[in-house]
N, C-alpha and C positions, 0 to 999 in steps of 0.2 A: 302658693308655691309654684303653680304652673306658670303664672305670669312672670314670676321671678326667673324661671328657666328661659322663657321666651325673651325677656329683656337681656339676660346674660348672653344668649345666642346672638341677639341683634348687636350687642356691643362687640362680641368677638368678630362677627362678620364685618362690622364697621371698622374695627381696628385693623383687620387684615387688608381692607381696601386702602387704608392710610399708609401701610407699609409700601416702601418704594419697590417697584418691580425691578429686578436686575435688567440692565440694559441689554437687549439682544443685539448681538453683533450682526452685521449684514450677513444674510444667508449666502452660503457659497453658491456660486454660479453653477456648480456641478451638481447641485442637489437634485435637479430633475433626472440627471443621468444615474445618480446613485439610487434614486427611487425606482427608476426603470430596471436597474440590475436586481434590486431586491424583489421587485414584482416578478421579474423573469425567473428568479430562483424559486419563488413560490409556485409558479406554474409548472416547473420541472419536478417539484417535490413528489407528486403522486404518480409519475410516469413509470411504466415498467421498462424492462431492458430493451425490448424491441422498439418501443416508442421513443426512448431516450436516444437510441442509435439513429433512428430516422430524424429526430430533432437535431442531433449533432451534425448530420449530413446537411440538413437544411440551413443551419446556422453557418456552417463552413462555406456554403455557396453564397449566402448573403454577405458574409465577411469578405469574400473574394470580389463581389460586385461593389460593395460599399466599404471604402477604406477607413471608415471612422473608428475611433477607439472603442466606443460602446459596442459596435458590431463585432469587433475582434474579441472583446472580453466576453460577450454573450456566447460567441462560438466556443471560446475556451472553457466557459462554464459548462456548456452542454457536452463538450468533448471530455472534460474531466469527470463528469458523472456517467458518461456512456461506458458500457463494458468494452473491454479489449481495445482501449485507446492507447496509442503511442504517445508517451509524454513529450516527445520532441515536437509533435504537432501543437500541443498546448503551449509549450515554451516558445515556439516560433510566433504564435499569436500574441502572447502577453509580454515577452521581453521588451519589444520596442515600446509598448505602451507604458510599462513600468519605468523605463529609463527616460521617457520623454517628460521633461519638466512642465511643458505646456499642457499636458493632458489634465483633464479635470481631476481634482483631488480624490474623490471617492472612486472614480474609475481606475486611477493609478493605484490606489490602495488595494482594490479588488484584484487588479492585474498582479501586483506584488504578492498578494496572498496566493493566487493561483500558481504563480511562478514558484514560490516556496513549496507549495504542495506537490507540484509536478516534479520538482527536483528531489524531494523526499521520496516520492513514489518511485522515481527512477533509481535512486540509491537503494531502496528496499528491494526492487526487482533485481538489480545487479547483485546485491548481497544474497538474495535467494538463489539466483542462478549459480553463483560461486559456491554456495553451500551445497546445492544439488550436485555440482561437479565433484566437490570433495567427497560427498556421500557415495557417488558412483565409483570413484577411485578407491574409497575405503572398502566398498562391497567387493570390488574386483580383487583387491588385495586379500580380503578375507577368503574369497573363493580360491585364490591361488594357494593360500596357506592351508586351506582345508584339503585341496587336492594333494598338496605336498604331504600333509599329515596322513591322509588316506594311503598314499603311496608308501610312506615309511611304515605304516601299520601293516600293509600287505607284505612288504619286504620282511618285517619282523616275524610275521606269521609263517612265511616261507622258511626263514632261518630256524624258527622253532620246530617246524616239521622236520627239517634236516637234522637238527640236534636230537629230536626224539627218535628219528630213524637210526642215527648213529648210536644212541643210547641202547636201543633195542638190539642192534647188531652186537654191541659190546656185551650186553647181558647174555645174548644167545651164545656168544663165543665163550664167555666165562662159565656158562652152565654146562658145556660139553665135558665129557670125561677127558682126562689128559692124553690118552692115546690118540684121540681123533684130531687133536690139534696139529 
């Protein structure tokens, strides 16, 4: 039984080697850049906020010295992960790379991804700012309404006191004997 299992396994392995392997297309010339970007992402993964900010500054300086697409995308990656980054910086780095047809495919794809992410973050920040403005305006409106309501309530209390005083005066006048009137 054991020999039968070994023979069956050998036949399966032999049959697999007879199957044609799918022809691999030529590897993209940008594969090294794509691998470089993935490796760079891996190095950024465990960094804290302060180290990410320092890395973003370093990559921004490198991108200024080296005008290559990979340097720009690496700087954009670091900036997009760093805290308190302005999306316009990221967009300024990646928009030219994403639009340039001669850029390596993986680099252009990463630039397009970062561009979309930065645009979405910008939209969300603008939306949050608008919501914050609306909230402040609503709070101010509520405060004005509360002040108005308090003022009206105070006025009503004053009028009630006057009415009570007039009622007391009327009662005291009606309680007098007729000759005193």
